[in-house]
GUKOL-641965 format. One record per residue (C-alpha): x, y, z; residue in three letters; residue number from 1. Coordinates in nm, 2 decimals, decimal comma. Example, Ala and Ser with C-alpha at 12.3 -4.5 7.8 and 13.67 -1.06 7.14 Angstrom:
// residues 2
<<1,23; -0,45; 0,78>; Ala; 1>
<<1,37; -0,11; 0,71>; Ser; 2>
***
This chain:
// residues 505
<<-3,39; -1,45; -1,64>; Unk; 1>
<<-3,10; -1,67; -1,67>; Unk; 2>
<<-2,99; -1,86; -1,36>; Unk; 3>
<<-2,68; -1,73; -1,18>; Unk; 4>
<<-2,43; -1,99; -1,10>; Unk; 5>
<<-2,05; -1,93; -0,99>; Unk; 6>
<<-2,11; -1,58; -1,04>; Unk; 7>
<<-2,35; -1,36; -0,88>; Unk; 8>
<<-2,41; -1,13; -1,18>; Unk; 9>
<<-2,79; -1,19; -1,31>; Unk; 10>
<<-2,86; -1,23; -1,69>; Unk; 11>
<<-2,64; -1,47; -1,86>; Unk; 12>
<<-2,51; -1,83; -1,80>; Unk; 13>
<<-2,23; -1,97; -1,60>; Unk; 14>
<<-1,91; -1,82; -1,54>; Unk; 15>
<<-1,74; -2,05; -1,75>; Unk; 16>
<<-1,92; -1,90; -2,06>; Unk; 17>
<<-1,83; -1,55; -2,01>; Unk; 18>
<<-1,51; -1,58; -2,20>; Unk; 19>
<<-1,67; -1,70; -2,55>; Unk; 20>
<<-1,96; -1,48; -2,47>; Unk; 21>
<<-1,71; -1,18; -2,44>; Unk; 22>
<<-1,51; -1,26; -2,75>; Unk; 23>
<<-1,86; -1,29; -2,93>; Unk; 24>
<<-1,95; -0,96; -2,80>; Unk; 25>
<<-1,63; -0,83; -2,92>; Unk; 26>
<<-1,69; -0,96; -3,28>; Unk; 27>
<<-2,05; -0,78; -3,27>; Unk; 28>
<<-1,93; -0,43; -3,16>; Unk; 29>
<<-1,62; -0,46; -3,41>; Unk; 30>
<<-1,88; -0,50; -3,68>; Unk; 31>
<<-2,02; -0,17; -3,60>; Unk; 32>
<<-1,72; -0,03; -3,51>; Unk; 33>
<<-1,57; -0,12; -3,87>; Unk; 34>
<<-1,84; 0,03; -4,06>; Unk; 35>
<<-1,80; 0,37; -3,88>; Unk; 36>
<<-1,43; 0,41; -3,94>; Unk; 37>
<<-1,42; 0,24; -4,29>; Unk; 38>
<<-1,64; 0,45; -4,47>; Unk; 39>
<<-1,48; 0,80; -4,37>; Unk; 40>
<<-1,18; 0,76; -4,58>; Unk; 41>
<<-1,37; 0,66; -4,89>; Unk; 42>
<<-1,63; 0,90; -4,89>; Unk; 43>
<<-1,46; 1,12; -5,16>; Unk; 44>
<<-1,44; 0,81; -5,36>; Unk; 45>
<<-1,79; 0,73; -5,33>; Unk; 46>
<<-1,87; 1,14; -5,41>; Unk; 47>
<<-1,65; 1,11; -5,74>; Unk; 48>
<<-1,82; 0,76; -5,85>; Unk; 49>
<<-2,20; 0,88; -5,74>; Unk; 50>
<<-2,21; 1,25; -5,71>; Unk; 51>
<<-2,35; 1,42; -5,45>; Unk; 52>
<<-2,10; 1,63; -5,21>; Unk; 53>
<<-2,38; 1,81; -5,06>; Unk; 54>
<<-2,57; 1,50; -4,98>; Unk; 55>
<<-2,25; 1,30; -4,80>; Unk; 56>
<<-2,33; 1,39; -4,47>; Unk; 57>
<<-2,66; 1,21; -4,49>; Unk; 58>
<<-2,44; 0,89; -4,53>; Unk; 59>
<<-2,36; 0,95; -4,17>; Unk; 60>
<<-2,70; 1,13; -4,06>; Unk; 61>
<<-2,94; 0,86; -4,17>; Unk; 62>
<<-2,74; 0,59; -4,02>; Unk; 63>
<<-2,72; 0,74; -3,71>; Unk; 64>
<<-3,06; 0,84; -3,71>; Unk; 65>
<<-3,18; 0,52; -3,75>; Unk; 66>
<<-2,96; 0,39; -3,50>; Unk; 67>
<<-3,03; 0,66; -3,26>; Unk; 68>
<<-3,44; 0,65; -3,26>; Unk; 69>
<<-3,44; 0,24; -3,24>; Unk; 70>
<<-3,19; 0,22; -2,97>; Unk; 71>
<<-3,46; 0,27; -2,69>; Unk; 72>
<<-3,71; 0,04; -2,85>; Unk; 73>
<<-3,44; -0,21; -2,83>; Unk; 74>
<<-3,33; -0,13; -2,47>; Unk; 75>
<<-3,70; -0,20; -2,39>; Unk; 76>
<<-3,72; -0,52; -2,61>; Unk; 77>
<<-3,38; -0,65; -2,43>; Unk; 78>
<<-3,55; -0,59; -2,09>; Unk; 79>
<<-3,88; -0,77; -2,19>; Unk; 80>
<<-3,74; -1,06; -2,42>; Unk; 81>
<<-3,40; -1,07; -2,32>; Unk; 82>
<<-3,07; -0,97; -2,49>; Unk; 83>
<<-3,00; -1,27; -2,73>; Unk; 84>
<<-3,31; -1,23; -2,96>; Unk; 85>
<<-3,24; -0,84; -2,98>; Unk; 86>
<<-2,87; -0,91; -3,09>; Unk; 87>
<<-2,96; -1,17; -3,34>; Unk; 88>
<<-3,20; -0,93; -3,51>; Unk; 89>
<<-2,96; -0,67; -3,53>; Unk; 90>
<<-2,68; -0,85; -3,70>; Unk; 91>
<<-2,91; -0,98; -3,94>; Unk; 92>
<<-3,04; -0,60; -4,03>; Unk; 93>
<<-2,70; -0,47; -4,04>; Unk; 94>
<<-2,58; -0,75; -4,30>; Unk; 95>
<<-2,88; -0,67; -4,50>; Unk; 96>
<<-2,79; -0,29; -4,51>; Unk; 97>
<<-2,43; -0,41; -4,60>; Unk; 98>
<<-2,54; -0,60; -4,92>; Unk; 99>
<<-2,76; -0,30; -5,03>; Unk; 100>
<<-2,47; -0,04; -4,95>; Unk; 101>
<<-2,25; -0,27; -5,17>; Unk; 102>
<<-2,53; -0,29; -5,44>; Unk; 103>
<<-2,61; 0,11; -5,46>; Unk; 104>
<<-2,60; 0,27; -5,77>; Unk; 105>
<<-2,69; 0,64; -5,68>; Unk; 106>
<<-2,62; 0,84; -5,38>; Unk; 107>
<<-2,98; 0,86; -5,27>; Unk; 108>
<<-2,98; 0,44; -5,27>; Unk; 109>
<<-2,66; 0,46; -5,08>; Unk; 110>
<<-2,83; 0,66; -4,81>; Unk; 111>
<<-3,14; 0,46; -4,80>; Unk; 112>
<<-2,95; 0,14; -4,76>; Unk; 113>
<<-2,74; 0,29; -4,47>; Unk; 114>
<<-3,08; 0,38; -4,30>; Unk; 115>
<<-3,12; -0,02; -4,28>; Unk; 116>
<<-2,77; -0,05; -4,15>; Unk; 117>
<<-2,83; 0,18; -3,86>; Unk; 118>
<<-3,15; -0,02; -3,79>; Unk; 119>
<<-2,93; -0,31; -3,75>; Unk; 120>
<<-2,64; -0,10; -3,54>; Unk; 121>
<<-2,93; 0,01; -3,30>; Unk; 122>
<<-2,96; -0,33; -3,15>; Unk; 123>
<<-2,62; -0,43; -3,17>; Unk; 124>
<<-2,42; -0,18; -2,98>; Unk; 125>
<<-2,69; -0,13; -2,65>; Unk; 126>
<<-2,70; -0,51; -2,65>; Unk; 127>
<<-2,31; -0,55; -2,64>; Unk; 128>
<<-2,29; -0,28; -2,35>; Unk; 129>
<<-2,59; -0,44; -2,17>; Unk; 130>
<<-2,47; -0,79; -2,19>; Unk; 131>
<<-2,13; -0,65; -2,01>; Unk; 132>
<<-2,31; -0,50; -1,77>; Unk; 133>
<<-2,51; -0,83; -1,72>; Unk; 134>
<<-2,19; -1,08; -1,69>; Unk; 135>
<<-1,94; -0,85; -1,52>; Unk; 136>
<<-1,92; -0,63; -1,20>; Unk; 137>
<<-1,83; -0,33; -1,16>; Unk; 138>
<<-1,47; -0,38; -1,05>; Unk; 139>
<<-1,46; -0,64; -1,34>; Unk; 140>
<<-1,61; -0,40; -1,59>; Unk; 141>
<<-1,31; -0,16; -1,53>; Unk; 142>
<<-1,10; -0,44; -1,70>; Unk; 143>
<<-1,35; -0,54; -1,99>; Unk; 144>
<<-1,43; -0,21; -2,10>; Unk; 145>
<<-1,07; -0,18; -2,19>; Unk; 146>
<<-1,11; -0,48; -2,40>; Unk; 147>
<<-1,42; -0,35; -2,59>; Unk; 148>
<<-1,24; 0,00; -2,65>; Unk; 149>
<<-0,97; -0,20; -2,75>; Unk; 150>
<<-1,22; -0,34; -3,04>; Unk; 151>
<<-1,30; 0,03; -3,14>; Unk; 152>
<<-0,92; 0,12; -3,16>; Unk; 153>
<<-0,82; -0,19; -3,40>; Unk; 154>
<<-1,13; -0,10; -3,63>; Unk; 155>
<<-1,02; 0,23; -3,65>; Unk; 156>
<<-0,65; 0,16; -3,75>; Unk; 157>
<<-0,80; -0,15; -3,95>; Unk; 158>
<<-1,09; 0,04; -4,08>; Unk; 159>
<<-0,95; 0,36; -4,25>; Unk; 160>
<<-0,66; 0,16; -4,39>; Unk; 161>
<<-0,88; -0,09; -4,55>; Unk; 162>
<<-1,12; 0,20; -4,66>; Unk; 163>
<<-0,79; 0,39; -4,84>; Unk; 164>
<<-0,71; 0,08; -5,03>; Unk; 165>
<<-1,03; 0,00; -5,14>; Unk; 166>
<<-1,07; 0,35; -5,28>; Unk; 167>
<<-0,73; 0,39; -5,43>; Unk; 168>
<<-0,68; 0,03; -5,57>; Unk; 169>
<<-0,98; -0,18; -5,57>; Unk; 170>
<<-1,36; -0,04; -5,51>; Unk; 171>
<<-1,53; 0,15; -5,24>; Unk; 172>
<<-1,80; -0,12; -5,25>; Unk; 173>
<<-1,56; -0,39; -5,07>; Unk; 174>
<<-1,60; -0,16; -4,78>; Unk; 175>
<<-1,98; -0,29; -4,71>; Unk; 176>
<<-1,91; -0,64; -4,84>; Unk; 177>
<<-1,62; -0,68; -4,61>; Unk; 178>
<<-1,91; -0,68; -4,30>; Unk; 179>
<<-2,05; -1,02; -4,43>; Unk; 180>
<<-1,77; -1,25; -4,32>; Unk; 181>
<<-1,73; -1,09; -3,96>; Unk; 182>
<<-2,10; -1,08; -3,88>; Unk; 183>
<<-2,13; -1,42; -3,98>; Unk; 184>
<<-1,86; -1,54; -3,72>; Unk; 185>
<<-1,99; -1,30; -3,44>; Unk; 186>
<<-2,36; -1,48; -3,52>; Unk; 187>
<<-2,21; -1,78; -3,49>; Unk; 188>
<<-2,03; -1,73; -3,13>; Unk; 189>
<<-2,33; -1,59; -3,01>; Unk; 190>
<<-2,53; -1,87; -3,12>; Unk; 191>
<<-2,32; -2,16; -2,97>; Unk; 192>
<<-2,22; -1,95; -2,66>; Unk; 193>
<<-2,51; -1,70; -2,56>; Unk; 194>
<<-2,77; -1,86; -2,36>; Unk; 195>
<<-3,04; -1,73; -2,12>; Unk; 196>
<<-3,33; -1,79; -1,95>; Unk; 197>
<<-3,59; -1,51; -1,96>; Unk; 198>
<<-3,91; -1,49; -1,75>; Unk; 199>
<<-4,22; -1,44; -2,00>; Unk; 200>
<<-4,46; -1,17; -1,90>; Unk; 201>
<<-4,76; -0,99; -2,07>; Unk; 202>
<<-4,62; -0,67; -2,21>; Unk; 203>
<<-4,73; -0,37; -2,42>; Unk; 204>
<<-4,49; -0,17; -2,65>; Unk; 205>
<<-4,52; 0,16; -2,67>; Unk; 206>
<<-4,54; 0,18; -3,04>; Unk; 207>
<<-4,71; 0,52; -3,10>; Unk; 208>
<<-4,40; 0,65; -2,86>; Unk; 209>
<<-4,17; 0,52; -3,11>; Unk; 210>
<<-4,34; 0,65; -3,43>; Unk; 211>
<<-4,35; 1,00; -3,24>; Unk; 212>
<<-3,96; 0,99; -3,18>; Unk; 213>
<<-3,87; 0,85; -3,49>; Unk; 214>
<<-4,04; 1,09; -3,71>; Unk; 215>
<<-3,99; 1,41; -3,50>; Unk; 216>
<<-3,61; 1,33; -3,49>; Unk; 217>
<<-3,62; 1,29; -3,86>; Unk; 218>
<<-3,76; 1,60; -3,92>; Unk; 219>
<<-3,53; 1,84; -3,73>; Unk; 220>
<<-3,23; 1,63; -3,86>; Unk; 221>
<<-3,37; 1,69; -4,21>; Unk; 222>
<<-3,43; 2,07; -4,15>; Unk; 223>
<<-3,07; 2,10; -4,00>; Unk; 224>
<<-2,89; 1,94; -4,30>; Unk; 225>
<<-3,10; 2,08; -4,58>; Unk; 226>
<<-3,14; 2,43; -4,43>; Unk; 227>
<<-2,93; 2,70; -4,61>; Unk; 228>
<<-2,89; 2,46; -4,90>; Unk; 229>
<<-3,21; 2,32; -5,03>; Unk; 230>
<<-3,41; 2,61; -4,91>; Unk; 231>
<<-3,32; 2,95; -4,69>; Unk; 232>
<<-3,32; 2,87; -4,31>; Unk; 233>
<<-3,61; 3,15; -4,28>; Unk; 234>
<<-3,84; 3,02; -4,58>; Unk; 235>
<<-4,16; 2,84; -4,53>; Unk; 236>
<<-4,04; 2,48; -4,56>; Unk; 237>
<<-3,75; 2,57; -4,30>; Unk; 238>
<<-3,97; 2,68; -4,06>; Unk; 239>
<<-4,24; 2,42; -4,14>; Unk; 240>
<<-4,01; 2,15; -4,08>; Unk; 241>
<<-3,86; 2,25; -3,76>; Unk; 242>
<<-4,19; 2,35; -3,59>; Unk; 243>
<<-4,36; 1,98; -3,70>; Unk; 244>
<<-4,07; 1,81; -3,55>; Unk; 245>
<<-4,07; 2,00; -3,25>; Unk; 246>
<<-4,45; 1,93; -3,23>; Unk; 247>
<<-4,42; 1,57; -3,25>; Unk; 248>
<<-4,12; 1,55; -3,01>; Unk; 249>
<<-4,36; 1,74; -2,76>; Unk; 250>
<<-4,63; 1,48; -2,82>; Unk; 251>
<<-4,38; 1,22; -2,75>; Unk; 252>
<<-4,32; 1,34; -2,44>; Unk; 253>
<<-4,69; 1,37; -2,34>; Unk; 254>
<<-4,73; 1,02; -2,47>; Unk; 255>
<<-4,43; 0,89; -2,27>; Unk; 256>
<<-4,61; 1,03; -1,94>; Unk; 257>
<<-4,93; 0,81; -2,00>; Unk; 258>
<<-4,80; 0,50; -2,14>; Unk; 259>
<<-4,79; 0,16; -1,91>; Unk; 260>
<<-4,43; 0,11; -2,05>; Unk; 261>
<<-4,30; 0,40; -2,21>; Unk; 262>
<<-4,01; 0,33; -2,49>; Unk; 263>
<<-3,81; 0,59; -2,36>; Unk; 264>
<<-3,92; 0,65; -1,97>; Unk; 265>
<<-3,91; 0,99; -1,85>; Unk; 266>
<<-3,72; 0,87; -1,51>; Unk; 267>
<<-3,42; 0,88; -1,69>; Unk; 268>
<<-3,40; 1,26; -1,74>; Unk; 269>
<<-3,50; 1,31; -1,37>; Unk; 270>
<<-3,21; 1,15; -1,19>; Unk; 271>
<<-2,89; 1,35; -1,19>; Unk; 272>
<<-2,62; 1,11; -1,28>; Unk; 273>
<<-2,83; 0,97; -1,59>; Unk; 274>
<<-2,90; 1,32; -1,71>; Unk; 275>
<<-2,53; 1,43; -1,66>; Unk; 276>
<<-2,44; 1,07; -1,84>; Unk; 277>
<<-2,68; 1,11; -2,11>; Unk; 278>
<<-2,56; 1,47; -2,20>; Unk; 279>
<<-2,20; 1,37; -2,21>; Unk; 280>
<<-2,31; 1,13; -2,44>; Unk; 281>
<<-2,44; 1,39; -2,67>; Unk; 282>
<<-2,13; 1,55; -2,66>; Unk; 283>
<<-1,91; 1,24; -2,73>; Unk; 284>
<<-2,14; 1,14; -3,01>; Unk; 285>
<<-2,13; 1,48; -3,16>; Unk; 286>
<<-1,74; 1,55; -3,12>; Unk; 287>
<<-1,68; 1,20; -3,27>; Unk; 288>
<<-1,90; 1,24; -3,59>; Unk; 289>
<<-1,73; 1,62; -3,65>; Unk; 290>
<<-1,40; 1,46; -3,64>; Unk; 291>
<<-1,42; 1,14; -3,85>; Unk; 292>
<<-1,64; 1,27; -4,10>; Unk; 293>
<<-1,45; 1,59; -4,16>; Unk; 294>
<<-1,09; 1,53; -4,07>; Unk; 295>
<<-1,05; 1,29; -4,41>; Unk; 296>
<<-1,20; 1,55; -4,58>; Unk; 297>
<<-0,96; 1,84; -4,46>; Unk; 298>
<<-0,67; 1,58; -4,50>; Unk; 299>
<<-0,76; 1,50; -4,87>; Unk; 300>
<<-0,93; 1,82; -5,02>; Unk; 301>
<<-0,70; 2,08; -4,81>; Unk; 302>
<<-0,38; 1,94; -4,74>; Unk; 303>
<<-0,37; 1,69; -5,05>; Unk; 304>
<<-0,28; 1,38; -4,89>; Unk; 305>
<<-0,42; 1,05; -5,03>; Unk; 306>
<<-0,70; 0,83; -4,89>; Unk; 307>
<<-0,45; 0,60; -4,73>; Unk; 308>
<<-0,28; 0,87; -4,53>; Unk; 309>
<<-0,59; 1,04; -4,42>; Unk; 310>
<<-0,72; 0,74; -4,28>; Unk; 311>
<<-0,41; 0,72; -4,06>; Unk; 312>
<<-0,48; 1,05; -3,94>; Unk; 313>
<<-0,86; 0,94; -3,83>; Unk; 314>
<<-0,73; 0,62; -3,69>; Unk; 315>
<<-0,51; 0,82; -3,42>; Unk; 316>
<<-0,84; 0,92; -3,26>; Unk; 317>
<<-0,94; 0,57; -3,16>; Unk; 318>
<<-0,57; 0,46; -3,10>; Unk; 319>
<<-0,60; 0,70; -2,80>; Unk; 320>
<<-0,92; 0,61; -2,71>; Unk; 321>
<<-0,89; 0,26; -2,60>; Unk; 322>
<<-0,56; 0,34; -2,40>; Unk; 323>
<<-0,73; 0,59; -2,21>; Unk; 324>
<<-1,04; 0,37; -2,18>; Unk; 325>
<<-0,82; 0,08; -2,04>; Unk; 326>
<<-0,64; 0,35; -1,78>; Unk; 327>
<<-0,97; 0,50; -1,66>; Unk; 328>
<<-1,10; 0,16; -1,55>; Unk; 329>
<<-0,81; 0,17; -1,30>; Unk; 330>
<<-0,86; 0,57; -1,21>; Unk; 331>
<<-1,23; 0,57; -1,14>; Unk; 332>
<<-1,19; 0,27; -0,91>; Unk; 333>
<<-1,03; 0,49; -0,68>; Unk; 334>
<<-1,13; 0,84; -0,74>; Unk; 335>
<<-1,48; 0,79; -0,86>; Unk; 336>
<<-1,65; 0,82; -1,22>; Unk; 337>
<<-1,71; 1,18; -1,22>; Unk; 338>
<<-1,37; 1,31; -1,13>; Unk; 339>
<<-1,20; 1,04; -1,40>; Unk; 340>
<<-1,45; 1,18; -1,68>; Unk; 341>
<<-1,36; 1,56; -1,56>; Unk; 342>
<<-0,98; 1,45; -1,62>; Unk; 343>
<<-1,09; 1,33; -1,94>; Unk; 344>
<<-1,25; 1,67; -2,04>; Unk; 345>
<<-0,90; 1,85; -2,03>; Unk; 346>
<<-0,81; 1,66; -2,29>; Unk; 347>
<<-1,13; 1,68; -2,50>; Unk; 348>
<<-1,09; 2,04; -2,51>; Unk; 349>
<<-0,74; 2,05; -2,54>; Unk; 350>
<<-0,79; 1,82; -2,86>; Unk; 351>
<<-1,09; 2,06; -2,97>; Unk; 352>
<<-0,84; 2,37; -2,97>; Unk; 353>
<<-0,57; 2,17; -3,16>; Unk; 354>
<<-0,82; 2,08; -3,42>; Unk; 355>
<<-0,93; 2,41; -3,46>; Unk; 356>
<<-0,59; 2,56; -3,51>; Unk; 357>
<<-0,57; 2,36; -3,83>; Unk; 358>
<<-0,53; 2,52; -4,15>; Unk; 359>
<<-0,40; 2,48; -4,48>; Unk; 360>
<<-0,02; 2,54; -4,40>; Unk; 361>
<<-0,10; 2,24; -4,12>; Unk; 362>
<<0,08; 1,94; -4,16>; Unk; 363>
<<-0,12; 1,58; -4,17>; Unk; 364>
<<0,11; 1,48; -3,84>; Unk; 365>
<<-0,05; 1,79; -3,66>; Unk; 366>
<<-0,40; 1,66; -3,77>; Unk; 367>
<<-0,34; 1,33; -3,63>; Unk; 368>
<<-0,19; 1,44; -3,34>; Unk; 369>
<<-0,51; 1,66; -3,26>; Unk; 370>
<<-0,72; 1,35; -3,32>; Unk; 371>
<<-0,50; 1,14; -3,05>; Unk; 372>
<<-0,54; 1,39; -2,80>; Unk; 373>
<<-0,91; 1,39; -2,87>; Unk; 374>
<<-0,92; 1,03; -2,84>; Unk; 375>
<<-0,76; 1,00; -2,52>; Unk; 376>
<<-1,02; 1,24; -2,37>; Unk; 377>
<<-1,30; 1,06; -2,51>; Unk; 378>
<<-1,19; 0,73; -2,39>; Unk; 379>
<<-1,15; 0,89; -2,00>; Unk; 380>
<<-1,48; 1,02; -2,01>; Unk; 381>
<<-1,73; 0,83; -2,22>; Unk; 382>
<<-1,65; 0,49; -2,04>; Unk; 383>
<<-1,63; 0,60; -1,68>; Unk; 384>
<<-2,00; 0,77; -1,70>; Unk; 385>
<<-2,17; 0,47; -1,90>; Unk; 386>
<<-2,04; 0,22; -1,64>; Unk; 387>
<<-2,16; 0,47; -1,39>; Unk; 388>
<<-2,50; 0,45; -1,54>; Unk; 389>
<<-2,55; 0,11; -1,58>; Unk; 390>
<<-2,44; 0,05; -1,20>; Unk; 391>
<<-2,72; 0,27; -1,02>; Unk; 392>
<<-2,98; 0,03; -1,15>; Unk; 393>
<<-3,06; -0,33; -1,13>; Unk; 394>
<<-3,09; -0,61; -1,42>; Unk; 395>
<<-3,46; -0,52; -1,50>; Unk; 396>
<<-3,34; -0,15; -1,57>; Unk; 397>
<<-3,00; -0,18; -1,71>; Unk; 398>
<<-3,12; -0,22; -2,06>; Unk; 399>
<<-3,32; 0,09; -2,07>; Unk; 400>
<<-3,02; 0,29; -1,92>; Unk; 401>
<<-2,80; 0,15; -2,10>; Unk; 402>
<<-3,01; 0,20; -2,42>; Unk; 403>
<<-3,09; 0,59; -2,32>; Unk; 404>
<<-2,71; 0,64; -2,31>; Unk; 405>
<<-2,58; 0,51; -2,62>; Unk; 406>
<<-2,93; 0,68; -2,80>; Unk; 407>
<<-2,78; 1,00; -2,65>; Unk; 408>
<<-2,48; 0,95; -2,83>; Unk; 409>
<<-2,62; 0,85; -3,14>; Unk; 410>
<<-2,86; 1,14; -3,13>; Unk; 411>
<<-2,56; 1,32; -3,09>; Unk; 412>
<<-2,36; 1,18; -3,38>; Unk; 413>
<<-2,66; 1,26; -3,59>; Unk; 414>
<<-2,72; 1,59; -3,50>; Unk; 415>
<<-2,34; 1,70; -3,52>; Unk; 416>
<<-2,32; 1,56; -3,86>; Unk; 417>
<<-2,62; 1,76; -3,95>; Unk; 418>
<<-2,51; 2,06; -3,77>; Unk; 419>
<<-2,17; 2,05; -3,90>; Unk; 420>
<<-2,26; 1,93; -4,26>; Unk; 421>
<<-2,50; 2,25; -4,25>; Unk; 422>
<<-2,19; 2,47; -4,14>; Unk; 423>
<<-1,98; 2,32; -4,45>; Unk; 424>
<<-2,24; 2,34; -4,71>; Unk; 425>
<<-2,35; 2,70; -4,59>; Unk; 426>
<<-1,99; 2,82; -4,61>; Unk; 427>
<<-1,89; 2,64; -4,95>; Unk; 428>
<<-2,23; 2,76; -5,10>; Unk; 429>
<<-2,14; 3,13; -4,98>; Unk; 430>
<<-1,80; 3,09; -5,14>; Unk; 431>
<<-1,89; 2,94; -5,48>; Unk; 432>
<<-2,18; 3,22; -5,49>; Unk; 433>
<<-1,90; 3,49; -5,49>; Unk; 434>
<<-1,60; 3,36; -5,70>; Unk; 435>
<<-1,29; 3,55; -5,81>; Unk; 436>
<<-1,34; 3,65; -6,19>; Unk; 437>
<<-1,07; 3,44; -6,28>; Unk; 438>
<<-1,27; 3,09; -6,22>; Unk; 439>
<<-1,62; 3,24; -6,24>; Unk; 440>
<<-1,69; 3,08; -6,56>; Unk; 441>
<<-1,53; 2,75; -6,52>; Unk; 442>
<<-1,65; 2,64; -6,15>; Unk; 443>
<<-1,91; 2,36; -6,13>; Unk; 444>
<<-2,23; 2,53; -6,02>; Unk; 445>
<<-2,27; 2,37; -5,66>; Unk; 446>
<<-2,06; 2,23; -5,38>; Unk; 447>
<<-2,00; 1,92; -5,56>; Unk; 448>
<<-1,73; 2,10; -5,72>; Unk; 449>
<<-1,51; 1,97; -5,40>; Unk; 450>
<<-1,50; 1,65; -5,59>; Unk; 451>
<<-1,24; 1,84; -5,80>; Unk; 452>
<<-0,99; 1,83; -5,50>; Unk; 453>
<<-1,06; 1,53; -5,30>; Unk; 454>
<<-0,85; 1,24; -5,33>; Unk; 455>
<<-0,52; 1,39; -5,26>; Unk; 456>
<<-0,51; 1,52; -5,64>; Unk; 457>
<<-0,22; 1,81; -5,67>; Unk; 458>
<<-0,41; 2,01; -5,91>; Unk; 459>
<<-0,28; 2,39; -5,89>; Unk; 460>
<<-0,52; 2,54; -6,13>; Unk; 461>
<<-0,69; 2,86; -6,03>; Unk; 462>
<<-1,01; 2,66; -6,00>; Unk; 463>
<<-0,88; 2,37; -5,79>; Unk; 464>
<<-0,68; 2,64; -5,58>; Unk; 465>
<<-0,97; 2,84; -5,52>; Unk; 466>
<<-1,19; 2,52; -5,45>; Unk; 467>
<<-0,92; 2,42; -5,19>; Unk; 468>
<<-0,95; 2,73; -5,02>; Unk; 469>
<<-1,31; 2,73; -5,00>; Unk; 470>
<<-1,30; 2,36; -4,85>; Unk; 471>
<<-1,03; 2,50; -4,60>; Unk; 472>
<<-1,28; 2,76; -4,49>; Unk; 473>
<<-1,55; 2,49; -4,45>; Unk; 474>
<<-1,37; 2,26; -4,23>; Unk; 475>
<<-1,21; 2,54; -4,00>; Unk; 476>
<<-1,58; 2,63; -3,91>; Unk; 477>
<<-1,69; 2,30; -3,84>; Unk; 478>
<<-1,36; 2,23; -3,63>; Unk; 479>
<<-1,43; 2,54; -3,45>; Unk; 480>
<<-1,80; 2,45; -3,39>; Unk; 481>
<<-1,65; 2,08; -3,25>; Unk; 482>
<<-1,46; 2,30; -3,00>; Unk; 483>
<<-1,76; 2,48; -2,86>; Unk; 484>
<<-1,92; 2,14; -2,86>; Unk; 485>
<<-1,65; 2,00; -2,68>; Unk; 486>
<<-1,65; 2,25; -2,40>; Unk; 487>
<<-2,04; 2,15; -2,27>; Unk; 488>
<<-1,87; 1,82; -2,19>; Unk; 489>
<<-1,77; 2,00; -1,85>; Unk; 490>
<<-2,11; 2,11; -1,78>; Unk; 491>
<<-2,26; 1,77; -1,85>; Unk; 492>
<<-2,00; 1,63; -1,57>; Unk; 493>
<<-2,08; 1,92; -1,30>; Unk; 494>
<<-2,44; 1,77; -1,33>; Unk; 495>
<<-2,33; 1,43; -1,24>; Unk; 496>
<<-2,31; 1,36; -0,86>; Unk; 497>
<<-1,98; 1,30; -0,71>; Unk; 498>
<<-2,07; 0,95; -0,58>; Unk; 499>
<<-2,24; 0,69; -0,77>; Unk; 500>
<<-2,54; 0,58; -0,55>; Unk; 501>
<<-2,80; 0,31; -0,64>; Unk; 502>
<<-3,12; 0,48; -0,74>; Unk; 503>
<<-3,45; 0,42; -0,57>; Unk; 504>
<<-3,78; 0,40; -0,76>; Unk; 505>
***
């Protein structure tokens, strides 16, 4: 491990190095944050160019899936090899994926390239949070978490705006190429300022567990996303996929019980504070993905807003997030992690109600306000719970618990994208299967017909009006589902103990 100097925090160099390292971590986080937000408003443009509206949820799902299933492995590598090499690998993989995304010529190719990006993001996010846990004490993290949260806020303002500008005035491919200079700066900053000394020991990596987790989760996501679209829910392919996915996940649990160094140690699911924190992370991931995936579609396809205006509506989500995350740091030092997060859950549920009430007569300002309230709630819940799970373990387990928490968030986002995508696709397929006589002969034969109203078009023809109504129904059901998921946050928080005491092993 790194030799501690002026600071008592183990893991990274001298206290004077913390400023530059923090800047590098914020830049690395910005790399992932920008890509998570910039693509949301450009999806309609991508669909118009490449086709495949029914496949567009995979642009989020595959990215989040590969990110989720690789996070535990990176967490283990971080505790064995150190944070630095894992971070560099993540940045490199992310930039390679960005180049491939920008060069994609079809939706399947773009989806595959997003998978490569996810592999890189799976290393960047947990390493950023783990380094902060190494460098700063619990008291200091109250302030630093606000800085990192502000990166997401700025990325969420700049990202959707750039996405809208590129989609309307340039080319959507620039949303991926913009990652290259940001990634190069982040890598250079880390190379110059981040040094650590790790004690080398012989370790056995649990590749079998990693493979079972990856394939099992992939099959479950595939079944959720394509069920009711590519095949009926009760059909043989659907049942076979779910059964195979469940069997592999059961096998994963059995393998982890016997593994000398499991990729996802089962003790993280036996401590109340970790179980509650990880369950809340699943909720945060699902809510975040549901809103950022479908609010732009709602704004453009139902309200008729342009891509740029839809971007500002999404940006409101994470304008509220860093504001409340910074405030959360001061609150949880006084009343504790759980009670602070419970206050946040009130805002999460309130925001969920406001989103569920959106319809074809709502204004774009109403959508932005609902997103802002949700952002306030997410900042007050996610930041305290992450600090809580980090604070109860030492350096040698901090990488694992941080990675597990972010794995849970990524898994929640991936499953959320799949479930919400299934809801939207099923609703659209049902509406398009029984169109009124006036549009029956003019409607494109798939849910790709939604491209007729995406991008802020004001076409008032019978076909466009029907499609807009179908899309309104689809996004409404997605937002109702988002509210249901948001309510689970209270259950997750009540599982956590009132005080965060160090865990004994």
